[in-house]
C-alpha positions, 0 to 999 in steps of 0.5 A: 300746505294744509293736510287732510281735514279732521272733525271732532264728533259731538258725542262723548264716548266710553270704552267697555270691556266684556269677557270674550264669551259674552254676547254683544250688548244690543243696546249699543245699536242705539248709539249713533257711533259704535265699534265692536272688537272681539278676540279670543281674550275679550270683547271691547265696545266703544259707544256713546257714554249715555248708553248704559252697559253692564261691562266688567270694566269701562273707561269714559270721557273720550272724544273722537276725531274723525279723519274726513274722507275715504282713505285708500289702503295703499296710503302710508303714514297718515295715522302715524303722522297724526298720532306722532304729533299728539304723542309729542304733545303728551296726548294719549290716543286709542285708534279705531278704524273702519273700512273707509277711514280712521278715528282717534279717541282722545280724552275729552279733557285733552280734545282742545289741546289735541285740536291746537296741536293738529292745527299747528301741524297743518291739519284742518280741524273742525 
């Protein structure tokens, strides 16, 4: 039985790290997709790699896999099952979530392998 559908976003992404006291860089709003994470220790931003940010650290060459559809908060193990399959194949990930769904970042150099692994695990990957 086929599991949920996963799409691969067209963009390539970079993860940026800022000091916790720094403001959110406004040019990220030019990115079609972006994530902002703020704690008392840091400010992290994920955005299109073509957006230039003056961050203290950055790590580029990431692709993003999107779990298609709204995932109810009561669902259990969806992200765990996907990340387990990728982990067993030696593919590291960074997980991102929104209110409706989850996203998984994988190195762009590993995105085709990730696609093959997930198809083998019976996910539909576009």
